[in-house]
N, C-alpha and C positions, 0 to 999 in steps of 0.2 A: 506495501500501498504504498505508495506517495502522497504529498504534499499538494493541492491542489496550484495552479501557478498560471499566473497570467504571461500568454506568451507575448503580449505588449508590455509588457512590465520592462523598461528597462534598467531596472536597479540591480545591483553585484546578485550573482549568482552564490547562493550561499551554500557550502559544505555540506556533499551530501552522508559524508561519514557517521554525521549527531543523528539522527532519525533514520538514516537507511538502513542502517546497520543493524539496529533496533526490528525493524519491520521486514526487513527483506531475508535473512538470514536465516537459514535452516539449522532448528535444531540439534547441536550435539551431545552429545554424552544422557540425554536425557531417560536413557534407559542402563543401569550398571548392572555386570553380571554379579555383584556380592547382595546374596540379602540382608537390607539393612531392618529385618524387620526379626533377626534370628533371635533367641531368647538369652543366647549368651552373650548377645552386643548390648544388653540392656543398661549394663553401667558407662559403659562406653559414651565420653563427651566431647565434643570439637569446640575449643574456641579461637579467636582470633588467630593465635600461632598456629595451630593443628591447619588451621583452614590453609593460610599460605601457604602451609606446607603442600598441599593436594592441587592446589591453582596450577591450572598447568598457563604458564608464559607464555605472553606472546611471540611475537616474530624475531623480537629486538632482544626478547632472552629477559626482558626486564617484567617484572609483577604487575598488571593491570586494576591494582585499586581502583583507582577512580575513572575506572572503564569496561571492568568487568562482564565478559558474558556478550549482549545483546539488550542490555538496556542496565546493568544493575554496578553500584560501587559498592567498596566492602568500608566500613569505619568500623570504629574500635568494638561498637555495641553490636554491630551486627551486619547484616546485606539489607541496602534499601535497593529504590527505584532510583536509574540514576536521574538527577537535576537538568533539566534543558534551559538555555537562553531564551530570555524573554521572546525576541523576534522568530522562533522557532516555534516554542507554544502558543506563537500568536498566528502561526502558517497554518497552524493544523487546525483541520474540518474535525464537525464533531465526532466522528465515528473514529476517525484517527488519537484524538486526544485518549478517549474511552479506552482506547484498544491501548497505549502507551503507559497509560498511569494507572491501569488496572493491578488491583491488590490484592490480595489471598483474604485477606481481612478486611479490606473495603476500608485501609489508613493508609492512602500513602505517603503520609509523614514518616509513618514507624517500618522498621524494618520489615523485610521477609522472611526472613530468620533471623533471628535473636542471637548472641551469641552468651553464655555456652548454648549448644543444643545436639539433642540427642541420635541417633543413628534414623529412630522411625521419625524424628522429625525432618530431616535430612529429606528420607525419602519421600515425604510429604511434599517440602519442598520443589523437590525437584520433578514428583508426578504434576504439580500443577503448572510448573515452566513447562515445562512439553507441553501440556491442555494447550497453554495461550502459546505456543508458538515462542519462547524465548530458549536461548542458549546459553545452557553453563559448564562451563567449558573447565571440567575436575582429569585430575589423573588419579584411574582407577588403582594403580599400581601403588603408587605412593598414600591412596586413603587406604589400601589393605595393612600400610604398615603400620600406620598409625592406629587402627583397628588393633592388628596382632600387640602394637605396644603396651595399648591400655589394656588387653586380654591377660600378659604375660606380670601386668606390675599395675592389680586392682587398686582403686582408690579407696586408700583405707577409707573405714567405719568411724564419723565421726562421733563422739558421744554428746549426751544432750546436756544442756546445764544444769546444775542439780536444782534442787527447789527453793525458791527463799528460804535463810537461815532460821524463820520462824515459825517454821512449819515441824510437827514434831519429829523424835527420833524415828519411832514406828515408820514413816510415811517415808522418811530421810531414808532408809534402808530398803522398804518396798522399791525406791525408786532407782534407788544403785542395784538392785538384785535385777531388777526385770532391765535396766540400761545394760549390764552387763550380759545377762542372757541372752538379748539381739544380738548384740555385739557379737557372742561367739556363735551363734545360729547362722548368720550371714557367713560369718567366713569360713565354719564349717560347712556350708552351703556350697559358695564357691571351689574349695577346695575340695569336696567328693565328686562335685560336677565334672571338672576338670579331669580328676583322678579316673571317674568313667571314662570321659574321652579317651586320655591316654591308653588305659586297658584295650578299646576298640584298634585304635593305631597299633597295640603291640600284636593283636593275634591277628589282624591282617597282617604285619608283615615275618609272620611266624608261617601263615599261611605262606606266602609270597617264596619264603625261605626253603618251602617243602618242595614247593611248586619247578625250582630251578636247580639243574644241575651242578653250575657254579657257584661256588662264593661271590658275594657281592660285595662294594665298600657300603659305609653304615650310610653315607649321604645318598648314593644311586637306591640301596634300599627306603629310605626316608622319599627320594622323588617317586618311586614305584606305589608306595603308600597314601601320599597327596595325589595321585593319580585316580587310582582305584576307589576312592573313598574320595574323589571331588571336592578334595578341603581347600578352604579359602586362607588355609593357616600359612603361616612361611616355612620355607623349608628347614630352616636353620630350628625352629621351634619344635619341625616336628623329628629333624636331627637329634637334638637334642633329649629330647622321650623318648627316644626310642633306645638313646645309648644309656637311661637310665635302667631299663628293664633288660639289658642283655645279661 
């Protein structure tokens, strides 16, 4: 969709990159191969620094923070619809204006995706962007790396603040016990979940070894396990887990 123009207008031609890039570019990376809704990804969060890591650089190798994708700009608090110069806004027709300033929550002044965000929130943003025709250039391999790093180093469970000191000792004791119980339970669940997953890798590795006549290196074995189970985990993560079960 292009802005209406008057063929008799002798004014200087405007820059085509401001609007045409947003309206004419075909969306890229609208569908990632990673399942962002996996339950073991629930604790993963991305802030500004990690988002910068997964952004595709422009043709000059620079980070396009002020001109990201097809109509966004990246700020400290999130990803926003890109601000347009007044002369360009004035040249837009009603339909064009609606397209360029369409916002998933109807509030164009607020982020379309706030920092930090979960992977499920990222998926919702990418689905919306693909639906309206926006390009969101994300490097999938770097996203996998960020996810794996957080999975291997879970975010510590933070203690809740204790009740005010004027409460009874019995209430304080109950609060501490409940707080410690939740802390232990959450960390136990995380450990058990990873242990079960690593056991599945080990069983697959054992089966691969039985089916092969020649011995293979641990790295080759990890590569086969990754392939057979279609794992999103990094190869080094799988190799280390198999090494523990040797």
